[in-house]
C-alpha positions as CSV (number, residue, x, y, z in Angstrom):
1,M,-15.8,19.4,-9.6
2,T,-16.6,20.9,-6.0
3,K,-14.0,22.3,-4.4
4,D,-15.3,20.0,-1.1
5,N,-15.5,16.9,-3.7
6,F,-11.5,17.8,-4.9
7,N,-10.2,18.0,-1.6
8,R,-11.9,14.7,-0.6
9,F,-10.6,13.1,-3.6
10,V,-6.9,14.4,-2.8
11,T,-7.2,13.1,1.2
12,I,-8.5,9.8,-0.1
13,G,-5.2,9.5,-2.6
14,A,-2.7,10.8,-1.0
15,T,-3.7,8.8,2.4
16,L,-3.5,5.2,0.2
17,S,-0.3,6.8,-1.4
18,V,1.2,7.3,2.0
19,I,-0.1,3.8,3.4
20,G,1.0,1.9,0.0
21,F,4.3,3.2,0.3
22,I,4.8,2.6,3.7
23,L,4.0,-1.0,3.2
24,L,6.0,-1.1,0.3
25,F,9.4,-0.1,2.2
26,F,8.5,-1.7,4.9
27,S,7.3,-5.1,4.1
28,T,10.3,-6.8,5.0
29,N,10.2,-5.9,8.8
30,F,6.7,-6.4,8.7
31,G,6.5,-10.0,7.2
32,T,9.4,-10.8,9.3
33,S,7.5,-9.9,12.3
34,M,4.5,-11.8,11.0
35,A,6.5,-14.9,10.0
36,D,8.2,-14.6,13.9
37,N,4.7,-14.7,15.2
38,W,3.5,-17.6,13.5
39,L,6.9,-19.6,14.6
40,M,5.8,-19.0,18.3
41,K,2.5,-19.8,17.7
42,Q,3.8,-23.0,16.5
43,G,6.1,-23.5,19.0
44,G,9.0,-24.3,15.8
45,A,9.1,-25.0,12.7
46,D,11.3,-26.6,9.6
47,P,13.8,-23.8,8.4
48,A,13.0,-24.2,4.9
49,M,8.7,-24.2,6.2
50,F,9.8,-20.6,8.4
51,H,12.0,-19.3,5.3
52,I,8.7,-19.7,3.2
53,R,6.5,-18.4,5.2
54,I,8.6,-15.2,5.8
55,E,8.9,-14.7,2.0
56,S,5.6,-15.2,1.4
57,Y,4.2,-12.5,4.4
58,I,6.3,-9.9,2.6
59,N,5.7,-10.6,-0.6
60,N,1.6,-10.4,0.4
61,F,3.0,-6.6,1.6
62,V,4.5,-6.1,-1.5
63,V,1.7,-6.4,-3.6
64,S,-1.1,-5.2,-1.2
65,G,1.7,-1.8,-0.9
66,G,2.3,-1.9,-4.8
67,I,-1.6,-1.9,-5.3
68,L,-2.5,0.7,-3.0
69,F,0.4,2.8,-4.5
70,G,-0.9,2.7,-7.4
71,I,-4.9,3.2,-6.8
72,G,-3.3,6.6,-4.9
73,L,-1.1,7.6,-7.6
74,F,-4.2,7.1,-9.7
75,T,-6.4,9.1,-8.1
76,L,-4.3,12.3,-7.6
77,I,-3.4,12.2,-11.4
78,L,-7.3,11.5,-12.3
79,T,-8.8,14.0,-9.8
80,Y,-5.7,16.6,-11.3
81,F,-6.4,16.2,-14.9
82,I,-10.6,15.9,-14.2
83,K,-10.1,20.0,-12.2
84,I,-7.3,21.5,-15.6
85,I,-10.5,19.5,-17.8
86,Y,-13.6,21.5,-15.5
87,T,-11.4,24.4,-15.0
88,K,-10.4,25.2,-18.7
89,E,-6.6,26.3,-17.4
90,Y,-4.5,25.3,-19.6
Protein backbone atom coordinates (compact mmCIF):
# COMPACT_ATOMS: atom_id res chain seq x y z
CA MET A 1 0.00 0.00 0.00
CA THR A 2 1.48 3.30 -1.05
CA LYS A 3 1.53 6.28 1.23
CA ASP A 4 -0.94 8.07 -1.07
CA ASN A 5 -3.45 5.21 -0.85
CA PHE A 6 -2.97 4.94 2.90
CA ASN A 7 -3.73 8.64 3.39
CA ARG A 8 -6.75 8.38 1.10
CA PHE A 9 -8.22 5.45 3.04
CA VAL A 10 -7.58 7.11 6.40
CA THR A 11 -9.28 10.29 5.17
CA ILE A 12 -12.31 8.38 3.87
CA GLY A 13 -12.59 6.32 7.06
CA ALA A 14 -12.26 9.32 9.34
CA THR A 15 -14.78 11.34 7.34
CA LEU A 16 -17.36 8.54 7.37
CA SER A 17 -16.83 7.99 11.09
CA VAL A 18 -17.29 11.66 11.92
CA ILE A 19 -20.42 11.97 9.77
CA GLY A 20 -21.85 8.82 11.34
CA PHE A 21 -21.02 10.05 14.82
CA ILE A 22 -22.77 13.36 14.17
CA LEU A 23 -25.84 11.62 12.75
CA LEU A 24 -26.00 9.28 15.75
CA PHE A 25 -25.77 11.89 18.46
CA PHE A 26 -27.82 14.62 16.81
CA SER A 27 -30.49 12.31 15.39
CA THR A 28 -33.08 13.70 17.81
CA ASN A 29 -32.51 17.25 16.65
CA PHE A 30 -32.48 16.30 12.98
CA GLY A 31 -35.54 14.06 13.27
CA THR A 32 -37.58 16.63 15.17
CA SER A 33 -36.63 19.33 12.69
CA MET A 34 -37.70 17.20 9.74
CA ALA A 35 -40.98 16.28 11.45
CA ASP A 36 -41.64 19.98 12.13
CA ASN A 37 -41.07 20.73 8.45
CA TRP A 38 -43.49 17.94 7.53
CA LEU A 39 -46.09 19.37 9.93
CA MET A 40 -45.74 22.86 8.46
CA LYS A 41 -46.20 21.50 4.93
CA GLN A 42 -49.29 19.57 6.03
CA GLY A 43 -50.76 22.58 7.78
CA GLY A 44 -51.60 20.47 10.81
CA ALA A 45 -51.99 16.82 11.70
CA ASP A 46 -53.09 14.40 14.38
CA PRO A 47 -50.66 14.39 17.35
CA ALA A 48 -50.29 10.60 17.13
CA MET A 49 -49.28 10.85 13.48
CA PHE A 50 -46.80 13.62 14.31
CA HIS A 51 -45.29 11.44 17.03
CA ILE A 52 -44.94 8.55 14.57
CA ARG A 53 -43.20 10.88 12.10
CA ILE A 54 -40.76 12.09 14.76
CA GLU A 55 -39.87 8.53 15.77
CA SER A 56 -39.44 7.36 12.19
CA TYR A 57 -37.19 10.28 11.24
CA ILE A 58 -35.08 9.78 14.38
CA ASN A 59 -34.78 6.06 13.64
CA ASN A 60 -33.72 6.83 10.06
CA PHE A 61 -30.91 9.06 11.30
CA VAL A 62 -29.82 6.56 13.95
CA VAL A 63 -29.64 3.71 11.43
CA SER A 64 -27.85 5.72 8.74
CA GLY A 65 -25.44 7.16 11.31
CA GLY A 66 -24.70 3.71 12.69
CA ILE A 67 -24.03 2.33 9.23
CA LEU A 68 -21.72 5.20 8.29
CA PHE A 69 -19.91 5.05 11.64
CA GLY A 70 -19.44 1.29 11.31
CA ILE A 71 -18.14 1.51 7.74
CA GLY A 72 -15.77 4.30 8.74
CA LEU A 73 -14.35 2.37 11.69
CA PHE A 74 -14.07 -0.79 9.59
CA THR A 75 -12.16 1.15 6.93
CA LEU A 76 -9.78 2.61 9.50
CA ILE A 77 -9.13 -0.73 11.19
CA LEU A 78 -8.67 -2.55 7.88
CA THR A 79 -6.29 0.14 6.64
CA TYR A 80 -4.25 -0.13 9.82
CA PHE A 81 -3.93 -3.91 9.58
CA ILE A 82 -3.08 -3.83 5.88
CA LYS A 83 -0.40 -1.25 6.64
CA ILE A 84 1.03 -3.54 9.33
CA ILE A 85 1.03 -6.54 7.00
CA TYR A 86 2.74 -4.72 4.15
CA THR A 87 5.39 -3.06 6.29
CA LYS A 88 6.06 -6.17 8.42
CA GLU A 89 6.16 -4.07 11.61
CA TYR A 90 4.77 -6.08 14.46
